[in-house]
N, C-alpha and C positions, 0 to 999 in steps of 0.2 A: 787513654783518649782525653782530648780536651772538649769539654762540653759547655755550651753558654744556653741559658734559659732566658728568654725575653717574655716577661709577664705581661698580662693585660694591664694597662696603664692605671687603672683605679683600683687595683687589688692591693691590699695590705699583705705583706709577706712574712712578717715575723710574729711569733706568739707574743703575748696571749690573744691579740685582737685580730688575727688574720681570719678571713672567711674561708670557705670551703676551696676556693681555688688557692689562696695562699698556704693553706694548710697542705694541700696535695703537693704544691711545688716544694715547700719546705722539706717534707719527708722524701720525696724523690731525690732532691739535691743532696740531701744528708746521707742517703744510702749510696748514691752514685760517687760521692766524694771519697767514699772508702777505697776506691780504685781507680779514680779518674779525678782529672781537675776540673773543678766545676765552678762557674760564675753565674749569678743570677742578676738580671737587671730589672730595676723597677723605678717608678716615678716617686721621687723623693717626698712630693707633697702628701702622698697618701700613706706614709709609713709612721703615722702616729708619733712623730718626733724621733724615731729610731734613725741612727746614722749608718752610712756605709761602713763595712767592716767584715770580718770572718766570724761565721757563727756555725758551730758544729762542722768545722772543715770546709765550709762553703763560703766563698767571697761573694758578698751582695755589694752591688753598685747602684747607688740610688742617684739618679740624675734629675736635676731641677727642671721645673716646666718653665716655658717662657711666657712672657706677658701676652703675647699673641695667642698662645695655646689656650691660656686660661680665660681669655676674653672670649674666644671661639666656643669654648666648652660652656660658659656662663650663657652667652647669646643662644646657643643651641638648646640649653636646658630650659631657658625661659620660653623660647619659642614653642617648645615641645607641649607647653601647658595650654597653647593657644591654637595650634595647628597640628594635623597629623602628617608626618614625613612619610615619603615612599620609601626610604631606606633608613634602618635603624643606625643610631650613632655607633653601635659596635662594629659595624663594617663600613662606615663613612670615612671618607679621606679627612674629615675634620676632627678625628679622634686623636688629639695630641700629636699632630704630624711632626712637630719639632723634636719631641720624644724619640719617635721612630727613626728619624734622621741622626740624633745623637747617638743612639744605640748602634746603628749601622756603621757609623764612622768610627766609635770606639772599638767595635768588633774587628774592623779592619786592621788595627793596631798589632794583632798577633794572629796566629794560625789557629783555627778551630775545626776539629773533625765534624762536630755536629753543632748546629745551632737550631734549638728547639724553640719555637714561637707559640705562645698561647693566644689562641683566638685570632690575633690581628693579622688578617691577610693584607691589610693595607699597608704594613711594613715590610712585606716580603720582597717586592721588587727592589727597593733600595738596599736592602740587606744582600740580596743576591748580586746587585751590581758591584758592591764594594767588598764582597766575600765570594768570588767567584769559585773558589776551590773547595768551600765547606758543603757538607750535606746539610740541607735545610728541611726540617720537619716542621709542619703546621699542626697543632693539636687543637680541635675544637670540641667544646663541652656542650654545645647546644646546637639546634638547627637553624642558627641565624642565617645562613646562607639562603634559606628558602625565603627569607623576607627581602633579600637584596637583589640587585641588577646581576643577573647571571653572567652577561657579557663581561662586565667589570670584573667580577670575582674570577671568571675563567682566565682572564689576562694575567690577574695577579698571581694565581697558583701554578701556572703552567710550568714554571721553573722549580716547582718543589721536587724533592726527592722522595718524600713520604708524607701523606696527610692521615693523621690519627683522629678517630673520634672515640667517644666514651661508650658507644652501644652499637649492636649491630641494626638497630633502628636507623640511627643517624648515618651509619656506614652505607646501608643499602640505599638510603635516600640520596646521600651525596653521590654515590656511583651513578644513580640514575640521572641526576641532575647535571653531572659533570663526567661524561663518558670519557674524556681525555685523561681522568684521574682514577679510572676504574681499577687499574692494576697497581695503583700506588696509594690506594685507600684501605686502611685496615682499622680493626676495632682494638683498642686497648683499654680495657674496663679501669675505672677508678678504683681505689683501694683503701683500706683501713689501716690506720697506724694502730696496731695492737698494743702499743706502749701506753696509749690513752685508755685502752680497755683491758687491763691486765687480769682482771679477776672475773669469777662467774657472779652472776646476780644472786643476791640473798633472797631466794624464794620464800623461805620460812618467815622472814621479818616482813616481806610484802604481803604474804597471806594474813598475818596477824594485824596489819594496819586496817582499821575500820573504814578509812577513807581512801578510795582508790584514785590514782591519778592518770589522766590521759594527757599525752604530750603531743603537740604539733611543732615541728621546727622547719622553718623555711621562711622565705619572704612573705610579709604580710601584704600580698599583693593579690589582685582578683584572679589571675591565671593559675595561681597556685592553689586556689579553691579554699582559702580562709573561710569564706562565707558558707561553703558547704560544710566545713567543720563546725561551725557555729550552729548551723540548722540541725545537723545531726546530734550535737550535744544537747540541744533543747529537747530532742526526742529522747535521748538516753537518761536525761535528768528527771523525766516525768516518771520513768520506771525505776530508776536506781538513783536514789536521792544522795547517797553518800559517795559523791563523785566530783572531781575538780578538773578543769581544763586548763593547761599551761601552753600558751602560744609564744613561741620564740622566733625571733627573726627581724630582719631590717623592715622598717616601716617608711612610707612615703610614696611619692608619686612614680609610677612605672609606666613608660610610654608603650601604648598598645602596639606599636611597630616593632617593639622588641619582644612581644609577647606571642605574636602569631603571624602566620603568612597572610598578608593583607589580600591575597588572592583567594583565600579559604573564606568564602562568604559565611559558612555556617559557623565557624569560630569566631568571626567578628560579630555575628549576630548574637552569639551567647555572651560575648564579653563586652559589647559595645556600651551597656548600660553603666558599667563600672568605670568605664575609661572617658567618659564624657569631658570635654574641655570646658571647664568652668572659667570662661573669659572674664565675666564680671567679678567673680570673686578674686581672681589673680590680678586684674588691674586696680581694683579697690585696695587690695593689700599693699601694691607698689605705691599708690598714690598717698596711702597712710603711712608710708615709711616701714612697713612690716617686712621682716626678713624672709618670712614664708607664710603661706596661707595654711589653713587647718588641713589636716589629712582627712580628706572626705571619705575614703575608703574605711579608714580606721574608725571615724565617727559612725559611719553606716553599720559596721560590725557591731560596736557597741550599742547602738540603738536597737539592734536585732535582739539583745538579751533581755532588756527589761530589768526593773529592780529586783525581781526575785532571783535572777540569775547572775546579775552582775558580780555578786560576791563569790561566786563559784568559779569565775574565768579571770585569769591573769595574763595581760599582755606584757611580757618581759622586754621586748625590744631585742636589739642586738646584745649578746652576752660574750664573755670571754669563752675560749675553748674549755677551760677547766670547769666553769660554771655550766657549760652545755653538756659536757660528759656526766656531771653530777646529776643534771635533770634527766638525762637518758636513764641512768641507773635508778632513779627514784620513780620512774614511771612504770605503771602496770600495764598500758597499752599505749602503742604509738600510732598516730594517724597522719596520713599525708594524702589529700585528695584532689591533686591538681585536675584542671579542666582543659588543659593544653597537653601537647605531646611533650612530656618531660623527657630530655635526652637520657638521663641517667637516674638521678634521684639518689644523691649520697646520703641524706639524712635517714632514710628508711634502713639503709645498710649500717650506718652508725648505730641506730637503735637495736638491729639485730645483733651487732657485736656486743652490745651491753645486755643481751639476753632478754629483750623485751618483743614480745609479738607484735606484729604490724598490720595495719589495715590501709591499703593503698588503693589508687585508681587504676584501672586497666588501661594504660595509655603509655605510649613511646617506649622507652627502654627500661622503665620499672619492672615490667614483666620478665625480664632477663636476669633481675637479681632476686626478687620475691616470689617465693613458690607458693602458690595458692593452695590454702588448707594443709599446709606443712609448716612454713615459717610465719604464716599469718592469713590474711583473706585478701584477695583481690576483687574489687567490686567495680561495676560500672562508673564511669566519671559522671559527675553532675547528678548523683543520686544520694541525696542525704539520708533517705529511709534505708537503703542498703548499707550505707555506712554505718549508721546507728545500729541496725541489727547485727552486723559483725562485731561492733564494740560491745554491745549487750552479751552476745555469746562468750566473749573472752573475760567480761567483768564478772559474769555469774558462774564461771568454771574455773576454779583455781588450777586444777589439773591440766586443763587445755592450755591455760596461759603458759604454765611452766613448760609443758611438752613443745609448744610452738616456740617458745622463748629460747629454749636449749637447742632446738633444731636451727633457729636462725643464727645463733652465735656459732654453732659448728660450721654452718655454711659460710659465714662471714670470715672465720679464721682459715679455713681450708681452701676457699676460693678466691677470696678478695683481700689478702693480706698485702700491704704494700711490698713486702719482701718477694713475694711471687710476682707482683706486677712489674717491679723494678727489674728483676731478673730477665723478664721477658722483654722489657725495653731495652736492656743492654744487648740482648740477642739481635734485636732489630737494628741497633746502632752498628753493632759489628758487621751485620750482613751488608748494610749500606757501605760502610767504609772499605769492606773487603771486595765489594762488588759482586757479592754471591746472593743466591736466593736464601731466604730464610727457611731452614728446615727444622723448625721447633716441633716438639711433641705436640700433637692435636689435644686441646683442652676441652674436656667435657664440662660445661659451665651449667647445665640445667638437670 
């Protein structure tokens, strides 16, 4: 088969500085290239200086952005600091539209069995118009559709052959919101590249370390619950003094319209205080010629710590994949407490692959991967006391940490390896191209 992947335009696609989406595409494309011709499209501006070329058998084509696209993106980004939009940029027609048109035109130069688009429903109509014979798959990794205009999205996706989501939670919600796609919407879980996690955790060495390490990995953004992690750590540190907290992930402003359904009043109420538009600070920074204003949420988190705990908490920012894997293996407990409906939650699964017990919020698709009281603990969202209690149980019990860590690694290897996921993906591709129904073995995930 000839397969083309169209990435989300702001995603970095090559190691070592690709994020979770780039890492997923990289592994999937690499595995498919063993038996298929595979091309991946990305926006050149986001590739950290990497050039188009062939990497591990996959051709990467990086297309330049246009001046108009860059201007639109900058204006939209600055405007989001002042006002709340009714549609997130992720599903807006203003998201690098020239990139979408360039990709559609380049795809039309040869025949493709499958064109697999990540997230960008806005590119589907043009891709379909110029590539009428291809099977088109849209793969969404969050429930962004719920923040958008349903009529607009429905028009874009009606020409799809298959809509994949990363969890049953998102699949069920998408089928409910878009009945026309009910029979073409399926779950395909994300996976783990076990080449990144080749060895078991050294539990003997971990037990011998006097200082225990708690790791959080994810965006340092309000909806990801970083403030809940800080509040819980303050409780833990009062009772267990030999402990450190590492927070890893990108920092900076995150528009509220990307984080929750604007019709969900309860979610808005929980999050609004962290997403207030500081118009005065933004305008002052521009008048003074500053490239950016201070990260208000990061400052808020640091202020929560106080001088007595500041030395026990490290904000690492965005790190390379190899550095992140090392942090996973060095952690004793992993925490991930989002207060929105996380569609999948890849970082808890990666921690499980490293043999680390996890404590997560009961929300979205996370409960489809983490097994409560077997691979870790699942607690109510927005509850730092419950999060702290679960952390303390693990910190104080070496045997429990090891038991849950081993169970988590076993589950990650057996159920969520990319080898298994990619095989399932190929079956779906073949079914599309052959015009037959998919008769795959029923998978038992829980």
